[in-house]
C-alpha positions as CSV (number, residue, x, y, z in Angstrom):
1,M,16.2,-19.7,-5.9
2,A,17.1,-18.1,-2.6
3,V,14.4,-17.2,-0.1
4,G,14.5,-13.5,-0.1
5,A,12.1,-10.7,0.7
6,Q,10.1,-11.1,-2.5
7,N,9.8,-14.9,-2.1
8,A,8.8,-14.7,1.5
9,F,6.1,-12.2,0.7
10,V,4.7,-14.3,-2.2
11,L,4.7,-17.4,0.1
12,K,2.9,-15.6,2.9
13,Q,0.3,-14.1,0.5
14,G,-0.1,-17.6,-1.0
15,L,-0.7,-19.1,2.4
16,K,-3.3,-16.5,3.2
17,Q,-4.7,-16.8,-0.3
18,Q,-4.9,-13.1,-0.6
19,H,-4.2,-11.7,-4.1
20,S,-1.6,-14.4,-4.5
21,M,-1.9,-14.8,-8.3
22,P,-1.8,-11.0,-9.1
23,I,1.3,-10.8,-6.8
24,A,2.9,-13.8,-8.6
25,A,2.2,-12.2,-11.9
26,L,3.6,-8.8,-10.9
27,C,6.8,-10.4,-9.5
28,S,7.2,-12.5,-12.7
29,F,6.7,-9.4,-14.8
30,I,9.2,-7.4,-12.9
31,D,11.7,-10.2,-13.1
32,A,11.1,-10.6,-16.8
33,V,11.7,-6.9,-17.5
34,M,14.9,-7.0,-15.5
35,I,16.1,-10.2,-17.1
36,L,15.5,-8.9,-20.5
37,A,17.2,-5.6,-19.6
38,G,20.2,-7.6,-18.4
39,V,20.3,-9.7,-21.6
40,A,20.1,-6.5,-23.6
41,G,23.2,-5.1,-21.8
42,F,21.8,-2.7,-19.2
43,G,23.9,-4.2,-16.5
44,H,26.7,-1.9,-17.6
45,L,24.5,1.1,-16.8
46,I,24.1,0.0,-13.1
47,Q,27.9,-0.6,-12.9
48,A,28.5,2.8,-14.4
49,F,26.3,4.7,-11.9
50,P,27.0,3.3,-8.4
51,L,24.8,6.0,-6.9
52,L,21.8,4.0,-8.2
53,K,22.9,1.0,-6.3
54,D,23.5,3.1,-3.2
55,I,20.1,4.7,-3.2
56,A,18.4,1.3,-3.8
57,S,20.5,-0.3,-1.0
58,I,19.6,2.3,1.6
59,G,16.0,2.6,0.6
60,G,15.6,-1.1,0.4
61,A,17.1,-1.6,3.8
62,V,14.7,0.9,5.4
63,F,11.8,-0.8,3.7
64,L,12.9,-4.3,4.8
65,F,13.5,-3.2,8.4
66,A,9.9,-1.8,8.5
67,Y,8.4,-4.9,6.9
68,G,10.4,-7.2,9.1
69,T,9.4,-5.3,12.2
70,A,5.7,-5.7,11.3
71,A,6.3,-9.5,10.8
72,L,7.9,-9.7,14.2
73,K,5.0,-7.9,15.9
74,S,2.6,-10.2,14.2
75,S,4.5,-13.2,15.5
76,F,3.5,-12.4,19.1
77,V,-0.2,-12.7,18.2
78,A,-1.4,-16.4,18.2
79,H,-3.6,-16.9,15.2
80,T,-4.5,-19.5,12.6
81,I,-4.4,-18.9,8.9
82,E,-8.0,-17.7,8.8
83,Q,-7.4,-15.2,11.6
84,A,-4.1,-14.1,9.9
85,S,-6.0,-13.5,6.7
86,Q,-8.6,-11.3,8.5
87,L,-6.0,-9.5,10.7
88,Q,-3.5,-8.8,8.0
89,G,-5.9,-8.5,5.1
90,Q,-4.6,-6.1,2.4
91,T,-6.5,-4.5,-0.4
92,L,-5.2,-5.5,-3.8
93,K,-3.7,-1.9,-4.2
94,A,-1.8,-2.3,-0.9
95,A,-0.6,-5.8,-1.9
96,I,0.6,-4.4,-5.2
97,L,2.4,-1.5,-3.6
98,T,4.1,-3.8,-1.1
99,T,5.1,-6.1,-3.9
100,L,6.6,-3.1,-5.8
101,G,8.5,-2.0,-2.7
102,I,9.8,-5.4,-1.9
103,S,10.8,-5.9,-5.5
104,L,12.1,-2.6,-6.8
105,L,13.8,-1.4,-3.6
106,N,15.8,-4.5,-3.4
107,P,19.2,-4.0,-5.1
108,H,19.6,-7.8,-5.3
109,L,16.9,-7.8,-8.0
110,Y,19.1,-5.6,-10.1
111,L,22.3,-7.5,-9.3
112,D,20.8,-10.9,-9.8
113,T,18.8,-10.3,-12.9
114,V,20.3,-7.3,-14.8
115,V,24.0,-7.7,-13.8
116,L,24.4,-11.5,-13.1
117,L,22.1,-12.9,-15.7
118,G,23.1,-10.2,-18.2
119,S,26.8,-11.2,-17.7
120,I,26.0,-14.9,-18.1
121,S,24.1,-14.1,-21.3
122,T,27.2,-12.6,-22.9
123,Q,28.6,-16.1,-23.4
124,F,25.8,-16.8,-25.9
125,V,25.5,-15.4,-29.4
126,G,22.5,-14.4,-31.5
127,S,19.4,-16.5,-31.0
128,D,21.1,-18.6,-28.3
129,R,21.3,-15.4,-26.2
130,S,17.6,-14.7,-26.8
131,M,16.8,-18.3,-25.8
132,F,18.8,-18.0,-22.6
133,G,16.8,-14.8,-21.8
134,A,13.5,-16.5,-22.6
135,G,14.4,-19.6,-20.5
136,A,15.3,-17.3,-17.5
137,V,12.0,-15.5,-17.9
138,L,10.1,-18.8,-18.1
139,A,11.9,-20.1,-15.0
140,S,11.0,-16.9,-13.1
141,F,7.3,-17.3,-14.0
142,L,7.3,-20.9,-13.1
143,W,9.0,-20.2,-9.7
144,F,6.6,-17.4,-8.6
145,F,3.4,-19.1,-9.7
146,S,4.6,-22.5,-8.2
147,L,5.5,-20.7,-4.9
148,S,2.2,-18.9,-4.8
149,F,0.0,-21.9,-5.8
150,G,2.1,-24.4,-3.8
151,A,1.6,-22.4,-0.6
152,R,-2.0,-23.6,-0.6
153,F,-0.8,-27.1,0.1
154,L,0.9,-25.9,3.2
155,S,-2.3,-24.3,4.5
156,P,-3.3,-27.2,6.7
157,L,0.0,-26.8,8.6
158,F,-0.8,-23.2,9.3
159,Q,-4.0,-24.1,11.1
160,N,-1.6,-24.4,14.1
161,P,-1.0,-20.9,15.5
162,K,2.7,-21.8,16.3
163,A,3.4,-22.4,12.6
164,W,2.2,-18.9,11.7
165,C,4.4,-17.5,14.6
166,Y,7.4,-19.3,13.2
167,L,6.8,-18.1,9.7
168,D,6.5,-14.5,10.8
169,R,9.7,-14.8,12.8
170,F,11.4,-16.4,9.8
171,I,10.2,-13.5,7.7
172,W,11.4,-11.0,10.3
173,L,14.9,-12.7,10.4
174,T,15.1,-12.9,6.6
175,M,14.1,-9.2,6.1
176,W,16.4,-7.9,8.8
177,A,19.3,-10.1,7.5
178,I,18.9,-8.8,4.0
179,G,18.5,-5.3,5.3
180,L,21.7,-5.5,7.3
181,G,23.5,-7.0,4.4
182,L,22.4,-4.1,2.3
183,I,23.7,-1.4,4.7
184,Y,26.7,-3.3,6.0
185,P,29.1,-1.8,3.3
186,Y,28.0,1.7,4.4
187,M,28.7,1.1,8.1
188,S,32.5,1.2,7.8
């Protein structure tokens, strides 16, 4: 599991204890749908229509740059976890929309779940292929709920304002690095 945009958002919401379980459930559901699509063979569709990947890459990069910039701005305001929860509180609707954006506008979601896991699943036949898909879905659910719930154990560390600053800057760097990685192929 790599720390990407989706994981960083789930971690941050878990630390703030704001809508963390619905966000983990939504991320798990999105992954499950994409994994099952990959196991069912939809990876060939993405490979057949590269325009879909291009649109997702550019849209995802714009979204990640905006989200990363907001994290960078937040890193210059010293606050504890309680203050961060109050300053950056989101409604459940806003948190869900952000989750959808971070998830669905990220072409890595499609490449990792639909194409990569779909390709790996082709080495299995019949019920073994179904079991592979079920195992990948279970691993996704375990990952997102563990990340969300486990973040609560890090909460004492985030009583220190510097820790929150470092997390926001890490999120900024992560979002911008992924965004740059998405648009890099279009820059030449």
